[in-house]
C-alpha positions as CSV (number, residue, x, y, z in Angstrom):
1,M,-96.0,-93.4,-54.1
2,N,-97.9,-91.3,-51.6
3,N,-100.3,-92.4,-48.9
4,S,-101.7,-89.3,-47.2
5,T,-103.8,-91.5,-44.7
6,Q,-100.7,-93.2,-43.4
7,K,-98.6,-90.1,-43.9
8,K,-96.0,-92.2,-45.6
9,F,-94.0,-91.0,-48.7
10,E,-91.6,-93.0,-50.8
11,F,-89.0,-91.8,-53.3
12,T,-85.9,-93.1,-55.0
13,F,-82.8,-90.9,-55.0
14,Q,-79.4,-91.9,-56.3
15,G,-80.5,-95.5,-56.6
16,K,-81.6,-95.7,-53.0
17,K,-85.1,-95.8,-51.6
18,I,-86.1,-93.1,-49.2
19,I,-89.2,-93.5,-47.1
20,F,-90.5,-90.6,-44.9
21,E,-93.1,-91.4,-42.2
22,I,-94.8,-88.2,-40.8
23,D,-96.2,-88.0,-37.3
24,Q,-96.3,-91.8,-36.8
25,L,-94.0,-91.8,-33.7
26,A,-93.6,-89.3,-30.8
27,T,-97.1,-88.1,-31.5
28,K,-97.3,-85.7,-28.6
29,S,-94.6,-83.5,-30.2
30,E,-95.3,-80.7,-32.6
31,K,-94.0,-82.7,-35.5
32,S,-92.0,-85.9,-36.1
33,V,-90.4,-87.5,-39.1
34,L,-89.0,-91.0,-39.4
35,C,-86.8,-91.6,-42.4
36,R,-85.6,-94.9,-43.8
37,Y,-82.7,-94.4,-46.2
38,G,-81.3,-97.7,-47.3
39,N,-81.0,-99.5,-44.0
40,T,-80.4,-96.3,-42.0
41,V,-83.3,-95.1,-39.9
42,V,-83.4,-91.7,-38.1
43,L,-86.2,-90.3,-36.0
44,T,-86.4,-86.6,-35.8
45,V,-88.7,-84.8,-33.3
46,L,-89.6,-81.1,-33.2
47,C,-90.8,-79.5,-29.9
48,L,-91.9,-75.9,-29.5
49,K,-92.4,-73.9,-26.4
50,Q,-94.3,-70.6,-26.6
51,S,-92.6,-68.1,-24.4
52,A,-92.8,-64.3,-24.0
53,E,-89.1,-64.3,-23.2
54,S,-88.2,-65.7,-26.6
55,S,-89.3,-62.5,-28.3
56,K,-86.9,-60.5,-26.2
57,L,-83.8,-62.5,-26.9
58,N,-81.0,-61.2,-29.2
59,F,-80.5,-64.7,-30.5
60,V,-82.7,-67.5,-31.9
61,P,-83.5,-70.0,-29.1
62,L,-82.9,-73.1,-31.3
63,T,-81.2,-76.2,-30.0
64,V,-80.4,-79.2,-32.2
65,F,-79.3,-82.7,-30.9
66,F,-77.8,-85.6,-32.8
67,E,-78.0,-88.8,-30.7
68,E,-76.0,-91.9,-31.7
69,K,-77.6,-95.1,-30.4
70,F,-75.0,-97.9,-30.3
71,Y,-77.7,-100.5,-30.8
72,S,-78.1,-99.1,-34.3
73,V,-74.8,-100.8,-35.2
74,G,-75.1,-103.8,-32.8
75,K,-72.6,-102.5,-30.3
76,I,-72.7,-102.1,-26.5
77,P,-71.1,-98.8,-25.4
78,A,-67.6,-99.3,-24.1
79,V,-68.1,-97.3,-20.9
80,F,-68.6,-98.3,-17.2
81,N,-72.4,-98.1,-17.1
82,K,-72.8,-99.5,-20.6
83,R,-75.2,-96.8,-21.8
84,E,-74.9,-93.8,-24.1
85,G,-73.6,-90.7,-22.3
86,K,-73.3,-87.1,-23.3
87,P,-72.8,-86.5,-27.0
88,D,-69.2,-86.9,-28.3
89,Y,-67.4,-84.4,-30.4
90,N,-68.7,-86.1,-33.6
91,S,-72.3,-85.8,-32.5
92,V,-71.9,-82.2,-31.5
93,T,-70.3,-81.4,-34.8
94,I,-73.2,-83.0,-36.7
95,A,-75.8,-81.2,-34.5
96,R,-74.0,-77.9,-35.4
97,L,-74.1,-78.8,-39.1
98,I,-77.9,-79.1,-38.9
99,D,-78.2,-76.0,-36.8
100,R,-76.2,-74.0,-39.3
101,S,-78.4,-75.2,-42.1
102,I,-81.6,-74.0,-40.7
103,R,-80.9,-71.2,-38.1
104,S,-81.1,-68.3,-40.6
105,F,-84.7,-69.2,-41.4
106,F,-85.9,-68.2,-37.9
107,P,-86.1,-64.5,-37.2
108,L,-85.1,-62.8,-34.0
109,G,-88.1,-62.0,-31.8
110,G,-90.0,-65.2,-32.6
111,Q,-92.5,-66.5,-30.1
112,Y,-91.2,-70.1,-29.8
113,E,-88.3,-71.8,-28.2
114,I,-87.3,-74.6,-30.7
115,Q,-85.8,-78.0,-30.0
116,I,-85.0,-80.6,-32.6
117,T,-83.8,-84.1,-31.6
118,N,-82.3,-86.5,-34.1
119,S,-82.0,-90.2,-33.0
120,V,-80.1,-92.7,-35.1
121,L,-82.1,-95.9,-34.7
122,A,-80.4,-98.1,-37.3
123,F,-77.2,-97.4,-39.2
124,D,-76.1,-98.5,-42.7
125,S,-72.6,-97.4,-43.7
126,A,-73.8,-97.0,-47.3
127,A,-76.5,-94.5,-46.2
128,D,-75.2,-91.5,-44.3
129,P,-77.3,-90.7,-41.2
130,R,-76.0,-87.2,-41.1
131,L,-77.8,-86.5,-44.3
132,V,-81.0,-88.1,-43.0
133,A,-80.9,-86.0,-39.9
134,C,-80.5,-82.9,-42.0
135,W,-83.4,-83.9,-44.3
136,N,-85.6,-84.7,-41.3
137,S,-84.8,-81.5,-39.4
138,I,-85.6,-79.4,-42.5
139,L,-88.9,-81.3,-43.0
140,V,-90.2,-81.0,-39.4
141,C,-89.7,-77.3,-39.6
142,Y,-91.2,-76.9,-43.1
143,L,-94.2,-79.1,-42.3
144,S,-95.0,-77.3,-39.0
145,P,-97.7,-74.7,-39.5
146,L,-96.6,-72.8,-36.5
147,L,-93.1,-72.0,-37.9
148,S,-94.4,-69.6,-40.5
149,S,-90.9,-68.1,-41.3
150,F,-89.7,-71.5,-42.5
151,N,-91.7,-71.2,-45.7
152,Q,-89.5,-72.9,-48.3
153,P,-87.8,-76.3,-48.6
154,L,-84.0,-76.8,-48.3
155,A,-82.0,-80.0,-48.9
156,T,-78.6,-81.3,-48.0
157,V,-76.2,-83.6,-50.0
158,V,-72.7,-84.9,-49.5
159,I,-70.3,-84.9,-52.5
160,S,-67.1,-86.8,-52.9
161,K,-65.0,-87.9,-55.9
162,N,-63.9,-91.1,-57.4
163,Q,-61.1,-90.6,-59.9
164,E,-62.8,-88.2,-62.4
165,E,-66.4,-88.5,-61.3
166,F,-68.3,-86.7,-58.5
167,I,-70.4,-88.9,-56.3
168,C,-73.5,-87.7,-54.5
169,N,-74.2,-89.2,-51.1
170,P,-71.2,-91.6,-51.0
171,S,-70.8,-94.5,-48.6
172,I,-68.2,-94.3,-45.8
173,I,-65.8,-96.4,-47.9
174,Q,-66.2,-94.1,-50.9
175,L,-65.6,-91.1,-48.6
176,D,-62.4,-92.6,-47.2
177,E,-61.1,-93.0,-50.8
178,S,-62.1,-89.4,-51.8
179,P,-59.7,-86.4,-51.8
180,F,-62.5,-84.3,-50.3
181,E,-65.8,-84.3,-48.5
182,L,-68.3,-81.5,-49.4
183,I,-71.5,-81.1,-47.4
184,I,-73.9,-78.5,-48.8
185,T,-77.4,-77.3,-47.9
186,A,-79.2,-75.2,-50.4
187,T,-82.6,-73.8,-51.5
188,K,-83.7,-73.8,-55.1
189,E,-81.6,-70.7,-55.8
190,N,-79.1,-70.2,-52.9
191,I,-76.4,-71.9,-50.9
192,V,-77.3,-71.8,-47.2
193,M,-74.5,-73.9,-45.5
194,L,-71.3,-75.5,-46.7
195,E,-68.7,-77.6,-45.0
196,L,-65.5,-78.9,-46.7
197,G,-62.5,-81.0,-45.7
198,A,-60.1,-81.5,-48.6
199,E,-56.6,-82.5,-49.7
200,E,-55.7,-79.1,-51.2
201,I,-58.6,-79.0,-53.7
202,A,-58.2,-76.4,-56.5
203,E,-60.8,-73.6,-56.5
204,K,-62.1,-74.5,-60.0
205,E,-62.6,-78.1,-58.9
206,L,-64.5,-76.9,-55.8
207,E,-66.7,-74.7,-58.0
208,K,-67.6,-77.7,-60.2
209,A,-68.4,-79.8,-57.1
210,V,-70.8,-77.1,-55.8
211,I,-72.5,-76.9,-59.2
212,F,-72.9,-80.7,-59.2
213,A,-74.3,-80.6,-55.7
214,Q,-76.9,-77.9,-56.5
215,K,-78.2,-80.0,-59.4
216,Q,-78.7,-83.0,-57.2
217,I,-80.4,-80.9,-54.5
218,Q,-83.2,-79.9,-57.0
219,Q,-84.6,-83.4,-57.0
220,L,-84.8,-83.6,-53.2
221,L,-86.5,-80.2,-53.1
222,Q,-89.2,-81.5,-55.4
223,F,-89.7,-84.5,-53.1
224,F,-90.0,-82.3,-50.0
225,Q,-92.5,-80.0,-51.8
226,Q,-94.6,-83.0,-52.8
227,I,-94.8,-84.1,-49.2
228,A,-96.0,-80.6,-48.1
229,N,-98.5,-80.4,-50.9
230,S,-99.9,-83.9,-50.2
231,L,-100.3,-83.0,-46.5
232,N,-102.0,-79.6,-47.4
233,I,-99.5,-77.8,-45.2
234,S,-100.4,-74.1,-45.1
235,K,-98.1,-71.5,-43.6
236,N,-99.5,-68.4,-42.1
237,S,-98.2,-65.4,-43.9
238,F,-95.0,-64.5,-42.3
239,L,-94.3,-61.0,-41.1
240,T,-91.0,-60.1,-39.5
241,P,-91.7,-59.4,-35.8
242,E,-92.1,-55.7,-35.3
243,K,-90.0,-54.3,-32.4
244,S,-91.3,-51.1,-30.9
245,I,-88.2,-48.8,-30.8
246,D,-88.0,-45.7,-28.7
247,K,-87.1,-43.1,-31.3
248,N,-85.7,-40.7,-28.8
249,W,-83.3,-43.2,-27.4
250,Q,-82.4,-44.3,-31.0
251,E,-81.4,-40.7,-31.8
252,K,-79.4,-40.3,-28.7
253,I,-77.5,-43.6,-29.4
254,K,-77.0,-42.6,-33.0
255,E,-75.3,-39.3,-31.9
256,K,-73.1,-41.2,-29.5
257,L,-72.1,-43.8,-32.1
258,E,-71.4,-41.0,-34.7
259,K,-69.1,-39.3,-32.2
260,I,-67.1,-42.4,-31.3
261,L,-66.9,-44.0,-34.8
262,T,-65.9,-40.9,-36.7
263,A,-63.3,-39.8,-34.2
264,K,-59.6,-39.9,-35.2
265,D,-58.7,-42.8,-33.0
266,N,-57.5,-46.4,-33.4
267,W,-60.1,-49.2,-33.6
268,L,-59.2,-50.8,-30.2
269,N,-59.9,-47.5,-28.4
270,K,-63.1,-47.0,-30.4
271,E,-64.2,-50.5,-29.5
272,K,-63.6,-49.9,-25.8
273,K,-65.5,-46.7,-25.9
274,L,-68.5,-48.4,-27.6
275,Q,-68.5,-51.0,-24.8
276,E,-68.3,-48.3,-22.1
277,T,-71.0,-46.3,-23.6
278,L,-73.4,-49.2,-23.8
279,Q,-72.8,-50.1,-20.2
280,E,-73.5,-46.5,-19.2
281,L,-76.7,-46.5,-21.1
282,K,-77.9,-49.6,-19.3
283,K,-77.6,-47.8,-15.9
284,N,-81.0,-46.1,-15.8
285,P,-82.3,-45.9,-12.2
286,E,-85.9,-45.1,-13.3
287,Q,-86.3,-48.3,-15.2
288,D,-86.6,-52.0,-14.3
289,T,-83.0,-53.2,-14.6
290,N,-83.5,-56.4,-16.6
291,A,-86.2,-55.2,-19.0
292,W,-84.3,-51.9,-19.6
293,E,-81.0,-53.7,-20.3
294,E,-82.7,-55.9,-22.9
295,E,-84.5,-53.0,-24.5
296,I,-81.5,-50.7,-24.7
297,E,-79.3,-53.5,-26.1
298,Q,-81.8,-54.1,-28.9
299,I,-82.0,-50.4,-29.7
300,W,-78.2,-50.2,-29.6
301,D,-77.7,-53.2,-31.9
302,L,-80.3,-52.0,-34.4
303,T,-78.8,-48.5,-34.5
304,L,-75.2,-49.7,-34.8
305,Q,-76.2,-52.1,-37.6
306,N,-78.0,-49.3,-39.5
307,W,-75.0,-46.9,-39.0
308,M,-72.6,-49.6,-40.3
309,Q,-74.7,-50.3,-43.4
310,T,-75.3,-46.6,-44.2
311,N,-71.7,-45.6,-43.7
312,F,-70.5,-48.4,-46.0
313,R,-72.9,-47.4,-48.7
314,R,-71.8,-43.8,-48.5
315,T,-68.1,-44.2,-48.1
316,Q,-67.2,-47.8,-49.0
317,Q,-65.3,-47.9,-45.7
318,R,-65.9,-50.5,-43.1
319,I,-66.7,-49.7,-39.4
320,D,-63.0,-49.8,-38.5
321,G,-62.0,-47.7,-41.4
322,R,-60.6,-50.4,-43.7
323,K,-61.3,-51.0,-47.4
324,K,-63.4,-54.1,-48.2
325,E,-60.4,-56.2,-49.2
326,E,-58.0,-54.9,-46.5
327,I,-56.5,-57.3,-44.0
328,R,-55.7,-56.1,-40.5
329,P,-52.1,-55.7,-39.2
330,L,-50.4,-59.0,-38.4
331,N,-48.1,-59.9,-35.5
332,M,-46.3,-63.3,-35.1
333,K,-44.0,-64.8,-32.5
334,I,-42.6,-68.3,-32.0
335,N,-41.2,-70.1,-29.0
336,Y,-43.4,-67.8,-26.9
337,L,-43.4,-70.2,-23.9
338,P,-40.5,-72.0,-22.3
339,N,-40.4,-75.7,-21.6
340,V,-43.3,-76.6,-23.9
341,H,-42.5,-78.5,-27.1
342,S,-43.4,-75.6,-29.3
343,S,-45.6,-72.5,-29.3
344,A,-46.6,-69.7,-31.7
345,L,-48.6,-66.5,-31.2
346,F,-50.6,-65.2,-34.1
347,Q,-52.4,-61.9,-34.0
348,R,-54.5,-60.3,-36.7
349,G,-56.0,-57.0,-35.6
350,E,-57.3,-57.6,-32.0
351,T,-57.8,-61.3,-32.6
352,Q,-54.9,-63.1,-30.8
353,V,-54.3,-66.8,-30.6
354,L,-51.5,-68.8,-28.8
355,S,-51.1,-72.4,-30.2
356,V,-49.1,-74.9,-28.2
357,V,-47.8,-78.2,-29.6
358,T,-47.1,-81.4,-27.6
359,L,-45.5,-84.4,-29.2
360,G,-46.4,-87.8,-27.7
361,K,-45.8,-91.4,-28.4
362,T,-48.0,-93.2,-30.9
363,S,-49.7,-95.0,-28.0
364,D,-50.9,-91.5,-26.8
365,R,-53.3,-91.6,-29.8
366,Q,-57.0,-90.9,-29.1
367,L,-59.6,-93.6,-29.4
368,I,-62.6,-92.7,-31.6
369,D,-65.5,-95.1,-30.9
370,N,-68.9,-94.1,-32.3
371,I,-71.4,-95.6,-34.6
372,F,-69.4,-94.4,-37.7
373,V,-66.0,-95.8,-36.8
374,H,-63.8,-97.5,-34.3
375,T,-60.3,-96.1,-34.9
376,H,-57.6,-93.9,-33.5
377,K,-56.3,-90.5,-34.4
378,H,-52.8,-89.2,-34.1
379,F,-53.5,-85.5,-34.6
380,I,-55.7,-83.7,-32.0
381,H,-56.6,-80.1,-31.9
382,H,-58.4,-78.4,-29.0
383,Y,-59.7,-74.8,-29.1
384,N,-60.3,-72.8,-26.0
385,F,-62.4,-69.6,-26.0
386,P,-62.4,-68.0,-22.5
387,A,-64.8,-65.2,-21.6
388,F,-61.9,-62.7,-21.1
389,A,-61.2,-63.0,-24.8
390,V,-64.1,-60.6,-25.3
391,N,-63.8,-58.8,-21.9
392,E,-66.7,-60.7,-20.3
393,I,-67.1,-62.4,-16.9
394,E,-68.7,-65.8,-16.6
395,K,-68.6,-68.8,-14.2
396,F,-66.6,-71.9,-14.9
397,K,-68.2,-73.9,-17.7
398,S,-67.6,-77.1,-19.6
399,T,-66.3,-77.1,-23.1
400,S,-69.0,-75.3,-25.3
401,R,-70.4,-76.6,-28.6
402,R,-68.8,-73.6,-30.2
403,E,-65.3,-74.6,-28.9
404,I,-65.8,-78.1,-30.0
405,G,-67.0,-77.0,-33.5
406,H,-64.1,-74.6,-34.0
407,G,-61.6,-77.1,-32.7
408,Q,-62.9,-79.7,-35.2
409,L,-62.7,-77.2,-38.1
410,V,-59.1,-76.5,-37.3
411,E,-58.4,-80.2,-36.9
412,K,-59.8,-81.2,-40.2
413,T,-57.5,-78.7,-42.0
414,F,-54.2,-80.4,-41.2
415,P,-54.2,-84.2,-41.7
416,P,-53.6,-84.1,-45.5
417,L,-50.5,-81.9,-44.8
418,L,-49.0,-84.0,-41.9
419,P,-46.6,-86.9,-42.3
420,S,-47.9,-90.4,-41.9
421,V,-47.5,-92.1,-38.5
422,D,-45.2,-94.6,-40.2
423,T,-42.7,-91.9,-41.1
424,F,-43.3,-89.6,-38.1
425,P,-44.4,-91.9,-35.2
426,Y,-45.9,-89.3,-32.9
427,T,-49.3,-88.3,-31.6
428,I,-49.5,-84.6,-32.0
429,R,-51.8,-82.5,-29.8
430,V,-52.2,-78.8,-30.4
431,V,-54.1,-76.5,-28.1
432,S,-55.2,-73.0,-29.4
433,E,-55.8,-70.5,-26.6
434,V,-57.9,-67.5,-27.8
435,L,-56.5,-64.6,-25.8
436,G,-58.4,-61.9,-27.6
437,S,-61.2,-62.1,-30.1
438,D,-62.4,-59.6,-32.7
439,G,-63.6,-62.0,-35.4
440,S,-62.2,-65.1,-37.1
441,S,-60.5,-66.7,-34.1
442,S,-60.8,-70.2,-35.7
443,Q,-58.8,-69.0,-38.7
444,A,-56.2,-67.3,-36.6
445,S,-56.0,-70.7,-34.8
446,I,-55.1,-72.3,-38.1
447,C,-52.3,-69.8,-38.7
448,A,-51.0,-70.1,-35.2
449,T,-51.1,-73.9,-35.4
450,S,-49.2,-74.0,-38.7
451,L,-46.5,-71.8,-37.2
452,A,-46.3,-73.9,-34.0
453,L,-46.0,-77.2,-36.0
454,M,-43.2,-75.8,-38.2
455,T,-41.4,-74.5,-35.1
456,A,-41.8,-78.0,-33.5
457,G,-40.0,-79.6,-36.5
458,V,-43.1,-81.4,-37.7
459,P,-42.4,-82.0,-41.4
460,M,-45.6,-80.7,-43.0
461,K,-45.9,-80.7,-46.8
462,R,-46.7,-77.0,-46.9
463,P,-47.8,-74.2,-44.5
464,V,-51.5,-73.4,-44.2
465,A,-53.3,-70.2,-43.5
466,G,-57.0,-69.3,-42.9
467,I,-59.1,-66.2,-43.3
468,A,-62.8,-65.3,-42.8
469,L,-64.9,-63.3,-45.2
470,G,-68.2,-61.5,-44.8
471,L,-71.0,-59.9,-46.8
472,L,-72.3,-56.4,-46.3
473,E,-74.7,-54.6,-48.7
474,G,-73.9,-57.1,-51.4
475,E,-70.1,-56.6,-51.1
476,I,-67.6,-59.1,-49.9
477,L,-65.5,-58.1,-46.9
478,V,-62.1,-59.8,-46.3
479,D,-60.9,-60.5,-42.7
480,I,-64.1,-59.6,-40.9
481,N,-64.0,-58.3,-37.3
482,G,-66.5,-59.1,-34.6
483,L,-69.2,-56.6,-35.4
484,E,-69.0,-57.4,-39.2
485,D,-69.5,-61.0,-38.2
486,K,-72.5,-60.1,-35.9
487,F,-74.3,-57.7,-38.3
488,G,-73.1,-59.0,-41.7
489,E,-74.9,-61.5,-43.9
490,M,-72.3,-64.4,-44.0
491,D,-69.3,-65.9,-42.3
492,Y,-67.2,-67.6,-44.9
493,K,-64.2,-69.3,-43.3
494,I,-61.6,-70.7,-45.7
495,A,-58.2,-72.2,-45.1
496,G,-55.6,-73.8,-47.4
497,T,-52.1,-73.8,-48.8
498,E,-50.6,-72.1,-51.9
499,K,-51.8,-75.2,-53.8
500,G,-55.4,-75.4,-52.8
501,V,-58.2,-75.3,-50.2
502,C,-58.1,-77.6,-47.1
503,S,-61.2,-76.5,-45.2
504,L,-64.1,-74.3,-45.8
505,Q,-67.1,-73.5,-43.6
506,L,-69.9,-71.2,-44.7
507,D,-72.8,-69.9,-42.5
508,V,-75.3,-67.2,-43.5
509,K,-77.4,-64.7,-41.6
510,N,-79.8,-64.3,-44.6
511,Q,-81.6,-67.1,-46.5
512,G,-78.6,-68.0,-48.6
513,I,-76.0,-66.6,-51.0
514,S,-75.9,-67.0,-54.8
515,F,-73.3,-69.2,-56.6
516,L,-71.8,-66.0,-57.9
517,I,-71.1,-64.6,-54.4
518,F,-69.7,-68.0,-53.4
519,Q,-67.4,-68.0,-56.4
520,K,-66.2,-64.4,-55.8
521,S,-65.6,-65.2,-52.1
522,L,-63.5,-68.2,-53.2
523,Q,-61.4,-65.9,-55.4
524,E,-61.0,-63.2,-52.6
525,G,-60.2,-65.9,-50.1
526,K,-57.4,-67.2,-52.3
527,K,-55.8,-63.8,-52.6
528,A,-56.0,-63.2,-48.9
529,R,-54.6,-66.7,-48.2
530,I,-51.6,-66.2,-50.5
531,Y,-50.9,-62.9,-48.8
532,L,-51.0,-64.5,-45.3
533,L,-48.8,-67.4,-46.4
534,R,-46.2,-65.0,-47.8
535,E,-46.2,-63.0,-44.6
536,M,-45.9,-66.2,-42.5
537,S,-43.1,-67.4,-44.8
538,N,-41.2,-64.1,-44.3
539,F,-41.4,-64.7,-40.6
540,L,-40.7,-68.4,-40.6
541,P,-39.3,-69.5,-44.0
542,K,-39.3,-73.3,-43.4
543,T,-39.9,-76.0,-40.9
544,R,-37.2,-76.4,-38.2
545,P,-34.8,-79.3,-39.1
546,Q,-34.8,-80.9,-35.6
547,L,-37.4,-81.6,-32.9
548,P,-37.2,-79.4,-29.8
549,T,-35.0,-80.6,-27.0
550,Q,-37.9,-81.0,-24.7
551,A,-39.7,-83.4,-27.0
552,I,-39.4,-87.2,-26.7
553,K,-37.1,-88.7,-29.4
554,F,-37.6,-92.1,-31.2
555,K,-35.7,-94.9,-32.9
556,K,-37.5,-97.3,-35.2
557,I,-36.0,-100.6,-36.1
558,F,-37.2,-103.7,-37.9
559,V,-37.0,-106.9,-36.0
560,G,-39.8,-109.0,-37.4
561,A,-42.9,-110.0,-35.4
562,E,-41.7,-113.6,-35.2
563,R,-38.6,-112.4,-33.2
564,F,-40.5,-110.3,-30.6
565,G,-40.2,-113.1,-28.2
566,L,-36.4,-112.6,-28.1
567,I,-37.0,-109.0,-27.0
568,I,-39.7,-109.9,-24.4
569,G,-37.9,-112.9,-23.0
570,S,-39.2,-115.5,-20.5
571,Q,-42.0,-113.9,-18.4
572,G,-40.9,-110.5,-19.7
573,K,-37.5,-110.6,-18.1
574,T,-35.6,-109.3,-21.1
575,I,-37.8,-106.4,-21.9
576,N,-38.0,-105.4,-18.3
577,R,-34.2,-105.4,-18.1
578,L,-34.0,-103.2,-21.3
579,I,-36.4,-100.7,-19.7
580,Q,-34.5,-100.7,-16.4
581,E,-31.1,-100.2,-18.0
582,T,-32.1,-97.5,-20.6
583,G,-35.4,-96.0,-19.4
584,V,-36.8,-96.3,-22.8
585,E,-40.5,-96.7,-23.6
586,I,-41.0,-99.5,-26.1
587,D,-43.8,-100.3,-28.6
588,L,-43.7,-103.6,-30.4
589,Q,-45.8,-103.1,-33.5
590,Q,-47.9,-106.1,-34.7
591,P,-48.0,-107.2,-37.5
592,S,-45.4,-104.9,-39.2
593,G,-42.6,-106.3,-37.1
594,F,-41.1,-102.8,-36.2
595,V,-40.0,-101.8,-32.8
596,L,-40.5,-98.2,-31.7
597,L,-38.3,-96.8,-28.9
598,Y,-38.9,-93.5,-27.1
599,H,-36.7,-91.5,-24.8
600,H,-35.7,-87.9,-24.3
601,D,-32.0,-88.8,-24.4
602,E,-30.6,-89.8,-27.8
603,Q,-27.8,-91.8,-26.2
604,Q,-30.2,-94.0,-24.3
605,L,-32.0,-94.7,-27.5
606,I,-28.7,-95.8,-29.1
607,K,-28.0,-98.0,-26.1
608,A,-31.5,-99.6,-26.4
609,V,-31.0,-100.3,-30.1
610,R,-27.7,-102.1,-29.4
611,F,-29.3,-104.1,-26.6
612,I,-32.0,-105.3,-29.0
613,E,-29.5,-106.1,-31.7
614,S,-27.4,-108.1,-29.3
615,Q,-30.5,-110.1,-28.2
616,I,-31.4,-111.0,-31.8
617,K,-27.8,-112.0,-32.6
618,K,-27.9,-114.5,-29.7
619,K,-30.5,-116.4,-31.7
C-alpha cells in the first residue's frame, strides 16, 4: 500500500510489517526516513554540506552515527547525569557496519560532506534495529537527488540458523541460539559488505547461508525501488569527478616510481624510499604549500595505482614482488615481556603485533549495558594502533572508531574457542599493540592473541589464525600489504581454525563482488589459514599445561548457598578473619552454591579451603 501524498509506504517482509515514512520528521534536513519494523522504530536523517574542500580530499567525507536511546527500552541510563553519553563500542561497531555498506558508492572528489544519523526511538527484541538503520541509511542516500552516484538500491539482512534451517532477520533470542550470525549487504548482483561471527562454520555451510541471504535481499530491493519510483526520484547522470592532472609531474613521478620499484632491494627499503620521495616532491618553494601537497599527493596516488595495476597485468607480480597467493615471511616470539601474565609477538612482513594477556577474577568482568542487553563479558580484547606504526606523527587522541572496530572483530573470533567461566573462572583481557603496520594488522592481532592465550595456559579448543585477501585486476591476492589494501578493490578478512571459520569481514572499494569471487576468496582464505596454523603449531605445538607464575590462582569448592552464612559469620566476622589470615579474595556465587577463592600463592588457597571446610563441619 503506497500513499505518495503522505510519503508513507507499507510492506510485509518475513511475516513482519515494515512502514517507511519519508520526510515526515527532521524536515530541514536533506532527507529523512522513519521506519517502523515490528515495534522497532528508527529515525535516520541525512545532512549534506557543499564544500570546495571535499573535492580535494583523498577520502570520502562520510560520517555515520548510530544512537541508542535508553527510553526506547524503558530504561534510565545508569550513569551519573542519567543521560546518554558518547556512543559505546556496540554503537560504534554498528555505525561502522552501515558505513562499510554504503561508502564505496560515493566517489573521491565529490562536492558534499555527508552525515547520516540513526536514532533508535523504540526497540523490539524481535525486530533488529541494526537492520532498520542499514535500510534507512541506504534509502536516504538512494532517495536524495543530490547524491547522483548512489544510483542503485542495496539491502541488508541478518542470517542465523535453527537446527537445519536458515533464519532471515532472527530475533535476539534466535541469534543467541544460533551457531553463527551473518550480516550481509548486497545489490541485485553483488555482495557489498559482509560480517560474520561463528562457531567454526564450514566453508560450504557459509556459502549456502550467503546464497540464502541474497535471495531474501531481492525482495527488499524491489520494495526500495517501488518507493523511489512512487516518489519520482530522478538522479542526475553521474560522471566520475574529473581531476586535472599535471601530465609533466605525472611523468616525473612515474620515472621515480619505476626506478624505486624495479630496483633489486627488499620491500622495506623500497617502502622507505617511496615515502622519502613523496616528501621531497611536496617541498616546492614556488607553490602554495597546502594546495601543492594535496595536488602532488593526488598525482602520486593515481600514478602509483596505475603502475601497480599495469605491472600486475604484465608480470602477474605484486608491487612487493610476490606471487598472488604468496604469504610474507613470518616471525613469532612468546614470553616477550617479563612480569606480565603472557605475551606473544607475531610478525608477517612488516606488520608486527604484540599481544599481552592478563588473567583476572570473574568479578573483573566487563558490564555491558545498552538497549540490546544487560550482561557481563569475561573475554575482552583491545586493539591499539599508534601513529608510529605507519611512521607518522600525531597528537594524543582518544580511541578511534577504527581501533574499536578492529578490536571488536578480534574479540568476536575467540569466545567459541574459550572455556566456559564455570570451568575456567577468569576474566581474560588481551591488548594487541600494533607496532608496525603494512596491511592486515587486525588479522595479525588474531594470530598474536592465539599464541599469547596458549602461552598463558588458557585451554582453548583449537588455535586460530587470520589472513586478509584483496582483489586486483580481477585476481585474488593473499595476505595484502598496505598499498594493496589502499588501491585494491576489496579487503576480505577471514579467521578460523582448522575446523572452520570464526570471523569474516568483507569491505569493497568498488560496487560489490560476485558470489564467485566470494567463493574463491573463501577457498584461498582456507588454504592460507591452514598454512598459518601449521607454522604456528610448529612454533608452539600446544597450550601450556600450567598458568604463568604471575597469574592469580583459584580454588573452586561447593558449599551450597544455604551454608554461605557459616562462611560469612555474624556481622561478617568469619569471612573477614579468613581474608586476614590467608589474604585470599573470595567470591560466593549465588545461586549455584560454589565458592571461588583467588590468590597468587597456592599454599594460601589450600589454607583457605581447609578454613572453610572446618567452618562447615562445625555446623
